[in-house]
ROSE-4610 file (N, C-alpha, C; in Angstrom, 1 decimal, always signed):
// ROSE-4610
residu = [X/X/X/X/X/X/X/X/X/X/X/X/X/X/X/X/X/X/X/X/X/X/X/X/X/X/X/X/X/X/X/X/X/X/X/X/X/X/X/X/X/X/X/X/X/X/X/X/X/X/X/X/X/X/X/X/X/X/X/X/X/X/X/X/X/X/X/X/X/X/X/X/X/X/X/X/X/X/X/X/X/X/X/X/X/X/X/X/X/X/X/X/X/X/X/X/X/X/X/X/X/X/X/X/X/X/X/X/X/X/X/X/X/X/X/X/X/X/X/X/X/X/X/X/X/X/X/X/X/X/X/X/X/X/X/X/X/X/X/X/X/X/X/X/X/X/X/X/X/X/X/X/X/X/X/X/X/X/X/X/X/X/X/X/X/X/X/X/X/X/X/X/X/X/X/X/X/X/X/X/X/X/X/X/X/X/X/X/X/X/X/X/X/X/X/X/X/X/X/X/X/X/X/X/X/X/X/X/X/X/X/X/X/X/X/X/X/X/X/X/X/X/X/X/X/X/X/X/X/X/X/X/X/X/X/X/X/X/X/X/X/X/X/X/X/X/X/X/X/X/X/X/X/X/X/X/X/X/X/X/X/X/X/X/X/X/X/X/X/X/X/X/X/X/X/X/X/X/X/X/X/X/X/X/X/X/X/X/X/X/X/X/X/X/X/X/X/X/X/X/X/X/X/X/X/X/X/X/X/X/X/X/X/X/X/X/X/X/X/X/X/X/X/X/X/X/X/X/X/X/X/X/X/X/X/X/X/X/X/X/X/X/X/X/X/X/X/X/X/X/X/X/X/X/X/X/X/X/X/X/X/X/X/X/X/X/X/X/X/X/X/X/X/X/X/X/X/X/X/X/X/X/X/X/X/X/X/X/X/X/X/X/X/X/X/X/X/X/X/X/X/X/X/X/X/X/X/X/X/X/X/X/X/X/X/X/X/X/X/X/X/X/X/X/X/X/X/X/X/X/X/X/X/X/X/X/X/X/X/X/X/X/X/X/X/X/X/X/X/X/X/X/X/X/X/X/X/X/X/X/X/X/X/X/X/X/X/X/X/X/X/X/X/X/X/X/X/X/X/X/X/X/X/X/X/X/X/X/X/X/X/X/X/X/X/X/X/X/X/X/X/X/X/X/X/X/X/X/X/X/X/X/X/X/X/X]
num = [1/1/1/2/2/2/3/3/3/4/4/4/5/5/5/6/6/6/7/7/7/8/8/8/9/9/9/10/10/10/11/11/11/12/12/12/13/13/13/14/14/14/15/15/15/16/16/16/17/17/17/18/18/18/19/19/19/20/20/20/21/21/21/22/22/22/23/23/23/24/24/24/25/25/25/26/26/26/27/27/27/28/28/28/29/29/29/30/30/30/31/31/31/32/32/32/33/33/33/34/34/34/35/35/35/36/36/36/37/37/37/38/38/38/39/39/39/40/40/40/41/41/41/42/42/42/43/43/43/44/44/44/45/45/45/46/46/46/47/47/47/48/48/48/49/49/49/50/50/50/51/51/51/52/52/52/53/53/53/54/54/54/55/55/55/56/56/56/57/57/57/58/58/58/59/59/59/60/60/60/61/61/61/62/62/62/63/63/63/64/64/64/65/65/65/66/66/66/67/67/67/68/68/68/69/69/69/70/70/70/71/71/71/72/72/72/73/73/73/74/74/74/75/75/75/76/76/76/77/77/77/78/78/78/79/79/79/80/80/80/81/81/81/82/82/82/83/83/83/84/84/84/85/85/85/86/86/86/87/87/87/88/88/88/89/89/89/90/90/90/91/91/91/92/92/92/93/93/93/94/94/94/95/95/95/96/96/96/97/97/97/98/98/98/99/99/99/100/100/100/101/101/101/102/102/102/103/103/103/104/104/104/105/105/105/106/106/106/107/107/107/108/108/108/109/109/109/110/110/110/111/111/111/112/112/112/113/113/113/114/114/114/115/115/115/116/116/116/117/117/117/118/118/118/119/119/119/120/120/120/121/121/121/122/122/122/123/123/123/124/124/124/125/125/125/126/126/126/127/127/127/128/128/128/129/129/129/130/130/130/131/131/131/132/132/132/133/133/133/134/134/134/135/135/135/136/136/136/137/137/137/138/138/138/139/139/139/140/140/140/141/141/141/142/142/142/143/143/143/144/144/144/145/145/145/146/146/146/147/147/147/148/148/148/149/149/149/150/150/150/151/151/151/152/152/152/153/153/153/154/154/154/155/155/155/156/156/156/157/157/157/158/158/158/159/159/159/160/160/160/161/161/161/162/162/162/163/163/163/164/164/164/165/165/165/166/166/166/167/167/167/168/168/168/169/169/169/170/170/170/171/171/171/172/172/172]
x = [-48.9/-48.7/-47.3/-47.2/-45.8/-45.5/-44.5/-44.0/-45.1/-45.7/-46.8/-47.9/-48.4/-49.4/-49.0/-47.8/-47.3/-47.3/-46.8/-46.7/-48.1/-49.0/-50.4/-51.0/-50.8/-51.4/-50.7/-49.4/-48.7/-49.2/-49.4/-49.8/-51.2/-52.1/-53.4/-53.3/-52.5/-52.4/-51.7/-50.7/-50.0/-51.0/-51.9/-52.9/-53.8/-53.9/-54.7/-53.9/-52.7/-51.9/-51.1/-50.8/-50.0/-50.6/-51.8/-52.5/-51.9/-51.0/-50.4/-49.3/-49.7/-48.8/-48.8/-49.7/-49.7/-51.1/-52.0/-53.4/-53.9/-55.1/-55.7/-56.0/-56.1/-56.5/-55.4/-54.3/-53.2/-52.7/-51.4/-50.7/-49.9/-49.6/-48.8/-48.0/-46.8/-46.0/-45.3/-45.2/-44.7/-43.6/-42.5/-41.5/-41.3/-41.7/-41.6/-40.9/-39.9/-39.1/-39.3/-39.7/-39.8/-38.5/-37.8/-36.5/-36.6/-37.6/-37.8/-38.0/-38.7/-39.0/-38.2/-37.5/-36.8/-37.7/-39.0/-39.9/-40.0/-40.0/-40.2/-41.5/-42.2/-43.5/-43.4/-43.8/-43.9/-45.4/-45.8/-47.2/-47.2/-47.8/-47.9/-49.3/-49.4/-50.7/-50.8/-50.4/-50.5/-51.9/-52.1/-53.5/-53.8/-55.1/-55.5/-56.4/-56.3/-57.2/-58.5/-59.6/-60.9/-60.8/-61.5/-61.5/-61.8/-62.6/-63.0/-62.0/-60.9/-59.8/-59.1/-59.0/-58.3/-57.3/-56.3/-55.4/-56.0/-57.2/-57.8/-58.9/-58.8/-59.8/-59.7/-58.5/-58.3/-57.8/-58.3/-57.8/-56.6/-55.5/-54.2/-54.1/-53.5/-53.2/-51.9/-51.4/-50.2/-49.0/-48.0/-46.9/-46.3/-46.2/-45.6/-46.5/-47.8/-48.7/-48.5/-48.5/-48.3/-49.6/-49.9/-51.1/-50.9/-52.0/-51.9/-51.3/-51.2/-50.7/-49.2/-48.8/-47.4/-46.4/-46.9/-46.0/-45.4/-46.0/-45.6/-46.0/-47.0/-47.5/-48.0/-48.1/-48.7/-50.1/-50.5/-51.8/-52.9/-54.1/-55.3/-56.4/-57.3/-58.5/-59.2/-59.4/-60.1/-59.4/-58.1/-57.3/-57.9/-58.6/-59.4/-58.5/-57.3/-56.4/-56.0/-56.1/-55.6/-56.7/-57.8/-58.9/-60.3/-61.1/-62.4/-62.5/-63.7/-64.1/-63.2/-62.8/-62.0/-60.6/-60.2/-58.8/-58.5/-59.5/-59.5/-59.0/-58.1/-57.7/-58.2/-58.3/-58.8/-57.6/-57.7/-56.5/-56.2/-54.9/-54.5/-54.0/-53.9/-53.3/-54.1/-55.4/-56.2/-56.1/-56.3/-56.2/-54.8/-53.8/-52.4/-52.2/-52.7/-52.5/-53.3/-54.5/-55.3/-54.7/-54.1/-53.4/-52.2/-51.4/-50.2/-50.7/-51.7/-52.2/-52.7/-53.5/-54.0/-52.8/-51.9/-50.8/-49.8/-49.4/-48.3/-48.7/-49.8/-50.2/-50.8/-50.9/-51.5/-52.7/-53.0/-54.1/-55.2/-56.4/-57.5/-57.4/-58.0/-58.0/-58.7/-59.7/-60.4/-59.4/-58.6/-57.7/-56.6/-56.0/-55.0/-55.5/-56.8/-57.3/-57.5/-57.5/-57.8/-57.0/-55.7/-54.9/-55.3/-55.5/-55.9/-57.2/-58.2/-59.5/-59.4/-58.6/-58.5/-57.9/-56.9/-56.3/-57.3/-58.1/-59.1/-60.2/-60.5/-61.6/-61.2/-60.0/-59.6/-58.7/-58.2/-57.3/-55.8/-55.0/-53.5/-52.9/-51.7/-51.0/-50.6/-50.8/-50.4/-48.9/-48.1/-46.7/-46.5/-45.2/-44.9/-45.2/-45.1/-45.4/-46.8/-47.7/-49.1/-49.5/-49.0/-49.2/-48.8/-47.6/-47.1/-47.9/-48.2/-49.0/-50.4/-51.0/-52.3/-52.3/-51.3/-51.2/-50.9/-50.1/-49.8/-51.0/-51.8/-52.9/-54.2/-54.1/-55.3/-56.1/-55.5/-56.2/-57.0/-56.4/-57.1/-58.2/-58.1/-59.0/-60.2/-60.1/-61.2/-62.5/-62.4/-63.6/-64.3/-63.8/-64.3/-64.5/-65.7/-65.9/-65.6/-66.0/-65.7/-64.3/-63.5/-62.1/-61.4/-61.9/-61.4/-61.6/-62.8/-63.1/-62.2/-61.6/-60.7/-59.3/-58.8/-57.5/-57.3/-58.4/-58.3/-59.3/-59.0/-59.8/-61.0/-62.0/-63.2/-62.9/-61.8/-61.5/-60.6/-60.4/-59.6/-58.2/-57.6/-56.2/-55.9/-54.7/-54.4/-54.1/-54.3/-53.9/-52.4/-51.9/-50.4/-49.8/-48.5/-47.8/-47.8/-47.9/-47.9/-46.7/-45.5/-44.3/-44.2/-44.9/-44.8/-45.2/-46.2/-46.7/-45.5/-44.8/-43.7/-42.5/-42.3/-41.2/-41.6/-42.7/-43.1/-44.3/-44.9/-46.0/-47.3/-48.4/-49.7/-50.4/-49.9/-50.6/-50.1/-49.2/-48.7/-49.8]
y = [+106.1/+107.1/+107.6/+108.4/+108.9/+108.6/+109.2/+109.0/+109.5/+110.6/+111.1/+110.1/+109.6/+108.6/+107.4/+106.9/+105.7/+106.0/+107.1/+107.5/+107.5/+108.0/+108.1/+106.7/+106.0/+104.6/+103.8/+103.9/+103.2/+103.6/+104.9/+105.4/+104.8/+104.8/+104.2/+102.7/+102.0/+100.5/+100.2/+100.9/+100.6/+100.9/+101.8/+102.0/+100.8/+100.0/+98.8/+97.6/+97.4/+96.2/+96.5/+97.7/+98.0/+99.3/+99.2/+100.4/+101.0/+100.3/+100.8/+101.9/+103.1/+104.3/+104.5/+104.0/+104.2/+104.5/+104.6/+104.7/+106.1/+106.1/+107.4/+108.4/+107.9/+108.8/+109.6/+109.8/+110.5/+111.6/+111.8/+112.9/+112.4/+113.3/+112.9/+114.2/+114.0/+115.1/+114.8/+115.7/+115.5/+116.5/+116.0/+116.9/+116.2/+116.9/+116.4/+117.4/+116.9/+117.9/+117.4/+118.5/+118.3/+118.7/+117.7/+118.0/+118.9/+118.6/+119.4/+120.9/+121.3/+122.6/+123.2/+122.4/+122.8/+123.2/+123.0/+123.3/+122.2/+122.7/+121.7/+122.0/+121.0/+121.1/+120.5/+121.2/+120.7/+120.8/+119.7/+119.7/+119.3/+120.1/+119.8/+119.2/+117.9/+117.3/+116.9/+117.8/+117.5/+117.4/+116.7/+116.6/+117.9/+118.2/+119.4/+119.0/+119.6/+119.4/+120.1/+119.5/+120.3/+121.6/+122.6/+123.9/+123.8/+122.9/+122.8/+122.1/+121.6/+120.9/+122.0/+121.7/+122.6/+121.7/+122.3/+121.6/+120.8/+121.2/+120.5/+119.5/+119.1/+118.2/+116.8/+116.4/+115.1/+115.2/+114.3/+114.3/+113.4/+114.1/+113.4/+112.5/+111.3/+110.5/+110.8/+110.2/+110.5/+110.4/+111.3/+111.3/+110.0/+109.0/+107.7/+106.8/+107.2/+106.4/+106.6/+105.5/+105.6/+105.2/+105.9/+105.5/+104.2/+103.7/+102.4/+102.6/+103.8/+103.9/+103.7/+103.7/+103.4/+104.5/+105.7/+106.8/+106.9/+106.2/+106.3/+107.6/+108.2/+109.5/+109.2/+110.2/+110.2/+109.7/+108.8/+108.3/+109.3/+109.0/+109.9/+109.0/+109.6/+108.8/+108.1/+106.8/+106.0/+105.9/+106.3/+106.3/+107.2/+108.2/+109.0/+109.8/+110.1/+110.8/+110.0/+108.6/+107.7/+106.8/+106.8/+105.9/+106.6/+106.6/+107.2/+108.5/+109.0/+110.2/+111.4/+111.6/+112.8/+112.7/+111.5/+111.3/+111.6/+111.9/+112.1/+113.5/+113.5/+114.7/+114.6/+115.8/+115.8/+115.4/+114.2/+113.8/+114.7/+114.7/+115.4/+114.6/+113.3/+112.4/+112.4/+112.2/+112.1/+113.3/+114.5/+115.8/+116.0/+115.5/+115.7/+114.8/+113.6/+112.7/+113.2/+113.7/+114.2/+115.5/+116.3/+117.5/+117.1/+116.2/+115.7/+115.2/+114.4/+113.9/+115.0/+116.0/+117.1/+117.9/+118.1/+119.0/+118.4/+117.1/+116.5/+115.2/+114.6/+113.3/+113.4/+112.2/+112.1/+111.2/+110.6/+109.7/+110.2/+109.7/+110.1/+109.4/+110.0/+109.4/+108.0/+107.9/+106.6/+105.5/+105.9/+104.9/+104.5/+105.5/+105.1/+104.4/+104.4/+103.7/+102.2/+101.8/+100.5/+99.4/+99.6/+98.5/+98.4/+99.6/+99.5/+98.9/+99.2/+98.6/+97.1/+96.7/+95.3/+94.5/+95.1/+94.5/+94.4/+95.5/+95.5/+94.5/+94.3/+93.4/+91.9/+91.7/+90.3/+89.8/+90.7/+90.3/+90.2/+89.9/+89.8/+89.0/+88.4/+87.6/+88.6/+88.2/+89.0/+88.8/+89.9/+89.8/+89.9/+89.7/+89.7/+91.0/+92.1/+93.4/+93.6/+93.2/+93.3/+92.4/+91.2/+90.2/+90.8/+91.3/+91.8/+93.0/+93.9/+95.1/+94.7/+93.7/+93.3/+92.7/+91.8/+91.1/+92.2/+93.1/+94.2/+95.0/+95.3/+96.2/+95.5/+94.2/+93.4/+94.0/+94.3/+94.8/+96.1/+96.9/+98.2/+97.9/+97.0/+96.7/+95.9/+95.2/+94.3/+95.1/+96.4/+97.2/+97.6/+97.2/+97.5/+96.2/+95.6/+94.3/+94.3/+95.3/+95.3/+95.4/+96.1/+96.2/+94.8/+94.2/+92.9/+91.9/+92.0/+91.0/+91.2/+92.4/+92.7/+92.1/+92.2/+91.8/+90.5/+89.9/+88.7/+87.7/+86.4/+85.3/+85.3/+84.5/+84.4/+84.0/+83.2/+82.7/+83.7/+84.9/+86.0/+86.0/+85.0/+85.0/+85.8/+86.5/+87.2/+86.3/+86.8/+86.0/+85.9/+84.7/+84.5/+84.9/+85.3/+85.7/+84.5/+84.8/+83.7/+82.9/+83.5/+82.8/+81.7/+81.8/+80.8/+79.5/+79.4/+78.1/+77.5/+78.3/+77.8/+77.3/+77.8/+77.4/+76.3/+76.5/+75.6/+74.7/+74.9/+74.0/+74.6/+74.2/+74.9/+74.6/+73.7/+73.3/+74.1/+75.1/+75.9/+76.5]
z = [+9.0/+10.1/+10.3/+11.3/+11.6/+13.1/+13.6/+15.0/+16.0/+15.7/+16.6/+16.7/+15.5/+15.5/+16.3/+16.1/+16.9/+18.4/+18.7/+20.2/+20.8/+20.2/+20.7/+20.8/+19.7/+19.7/+20.8/+21.0/+22.0/+23.4/+23.6/+25.0/+25.3/+24.4/+24.7/+24.9/+24.1/+24.2/+25.6/+26.0/+27.3/+28.4/+28.3/+29.3/+29.5/+28.5/+28.6/+29.2/+28.7/+29.1/+30.4/+30.7/+31.9/+32.6/+33.1/+33.6/+34.8/+35.5/+36.7/+36.3/+36.6/+36.3/+34.7/+34.0/+32.5/+32.0/+32.8/+32.4/+31.9/+31.5/+31.0/+32.1/+33.3/+34.4/+35.0/+34.3/+34.9/+34.0/+34.2/+33.5/+32.2/+31.4/+30.2/+29.8/+29.4/+29.0/+27.7/+26.8/+25.4/+25.1/+24.5/+23.9/+22.5/+21.4/+20.1/+19.2/+18.5/+17.6/+16.2/+15.3/+13.9/+13.2/+12.8/+12.2/+10.9/+10.1/+8.9/+9.1/+10.2/+10.4/+11.6/+12.4/+13.5/+14.7/+14.6/+15.6/+16.7/+18.0/+19.1/+19.7/+19.9/+20.6/+22.0/+23.0/+24.4/+24.8/+25.4/+26.0/+27.4/+28.3/+29.7/+30.0/+30.2/+30.4/+31.9/+32.8/+34.2/+34.7/+35.7/+36.3/+37.0/+37.1/+37.8/+38.9/+40.0/+41.2/+41.0/+41.5/+41.4/+42.2/+41.8/+42.4/+43.9/+44.3/+45.7/+46.6/+46.0/+46.8/+47.6/+48.9/+49.8/+50.7/+51.3/+52.1/+53.3/+53.7/+54.8/+54.4/+53.1/+52.5/+53.2/+53.7/+54.2/+55.7/+56.5/+57.9/+58.0/+58.3/+58.4/+59.6/+59.4/+60.6/+61.2/+62.2/+62.9/+61.8/+62.0/+61.0/+60.6/+61.5/+61.2/+60.4/+60.2/+59.4/+57.9/+57.2/+55.7/+55.0/+54.0/+53.2/+52.4/+51.8/+51.1/+49.7/+49.2/+47.8/+47.6/+46.4/+46.1/+46.4/+46.8/+47.0/+48.4/+49.3/+50.7/+51.4/+50.9/+51.5/+52.9/+53.7/+55.1/+54.9/+55.9/+55.8/+56.1/+55.6/+55.9/+56.4/+57.1/+57.6/+56.5/+56.7/+55.7/+54.3/+54.3/+53.1/+52.0/+52.5/+51.5/+50.5/+50.8/+49.9/+48.7/+48.8/+47.8/+47.2/+47.9/+47.4/+47.6/+46.5/+46.7/+45.9/+45.9/+45.1/+45.4/+46.6/+46.9/+46.4/+46.1/+45.7/+44.2/+43.5/+42.0/+41.6/+40.7/+40.0/+38.6/+37.9/+36.5/+35.7/+35.0/+34.2/+33.0/+32.6/+31.5/+30.3/+30.5/+29.5/+28.2/+28.2/+27.0/+26.2/+26.8/+26.1/+25.5/+26.2/+25.7/+24.5/+24.5/+23.4/+22.2/+22.4/+21.3/+20.7/+21.6/+21.1/+20.2/+20.7/+19.9/+18.6/+18.6/+17.3/+16.4/+16.9/+16.1/+15.5/+16.3/+15.8/+14.9/+15.2/+14.5/+13.8/+14.2/+13.6/+12.2/+11.6/+10.3/+10.3/+11.5/+11.6/+12.5/+12.4/+13.2/+14.6/+15.6/+16.9/+16.9/+16.1/+15.9/+15.4/+14.4/+13.9/+14.8/+15.6/+16.5/+17.8/+18.0/+19.1/+18.8/+17.6/+17.2/+17.9/+18.1/+18.8/+20.2/+20.9/+22.3/+22.5/+21.6/+21.7/+21.5/+20.5/+20.3/+21.5/+22.1/+23.3/+24.5/+24.6/+25.7/+25.4/+24.2/+23.8/+23.8/+23.2/+23.0/+24.2/+25.0/+26.1/+25.6/+26.6/+26.3/+27.4/+27.1/+28.2/+29.3/+30.5/+31.7/+31.9/+32.1/+32.3/+33.9/+34.3/+35.7/+36.4/+35.6/+36.2/+36.6/+35.6/+35.9/+37.0/+37.0/+38.0/+39.4/+39.5/+40.8/+41.3/+40.4/+40.8/+41.2/+40.5/+40.9/+42.3/+42.6/+43.9/+45.0/+44.7/+45.7/+46.0/+45.0/+45.1/+45.6/+45.8/+46.1/+47.3/+48.3/+49.5/+49.2/+48.3/+47.9/+46.9/+46.0/+45.0/+45.4/+46.6/+47.0/+47.2/+47.5/+47.7/+46.4/+45.3/+44.0/+43.1/+43.2/+42.6/+41.1/+40.3/+38.9/+38.6/+39.4/+39.2/+39.5/+40.6/+41.0/+39.9/+39.2/+38.2/+36.9/+36.8/+35.7/+36.0/+37.2/+37.5/+38.2/+38.6/+39.4/+38.9/+39.1/+38.8/+39.8/+39.5/+40.3/+41.7/+41.9/+43.2/+44.0/+43.4/+44.1/+43.9/+43.1/+42.9/+41.6/+41.5/+40.3/+39.2/+38.0/+36.8/+36.8/+36.6/+36.7/+35.4/+35.4/+34.2/+33.2/+31.9/+30.9/+30.9/+31.2/+31.2/+32.3/+33.3/+34.4/+33.9/+33.1/+32.5/+31.7/+31.0/+30.1/+31.0/+32.1/+33.0/+34.0/+34.7/+35.8/+35.4/+34.3/+34.0/+34.3/+33.7/+33.9/+35.2/+36.0/+37.3/+38.5/+38.3/+39.4/+40.1]
C-alpha cells in the first residue's frame, strides 16, 4: 500500500482503540499532496445536521448551566443536545476515508479495514486515555447498557490501563 492506504487503515483502527474524538461518527478532514504530480487533494468531511434541525430544537437551561459533554456547552433540558436521537449529526468521516482511498489509495476498503476489525474482534490493552475517558463518561454511558458492557466490567468499573498491573501489581 501507500500513505493514503495507511492513513485510512490507521483512522479506522484508532476509531476502535481510541473512540473518544476519533470514531466513525464524526468529522474527518484531509490534505494530501502528491509530490510526483504536484496535485494537492483536500477533503472536507464535516458533519451535517439533519434538514429538520432548527435553532429551537432544544430547550436551553439557564446560562450558567453546563451540558454533560466535553465541550462545556450551555445545558439543555434532559441533556438532549448531547445525548439521544436529536443530538446526532450525519457523520462525514467514513465517506471522507473512502474518498481518499478511491482517489489516492492502492488497496481496497476491505483490505484496509482488516486491522481495525482484528482489534475490535480480538481486543486490545486499554491505555490511560481510554480508561480516563471511560471513567469520566460513566454517568452519561449508564443509560446505554450495550455501551457500558463495551467500556466497563460487569461490576461497573472501567477496565484499568494495562500499564497499572506492571507498576502496581494485578491486585489494584
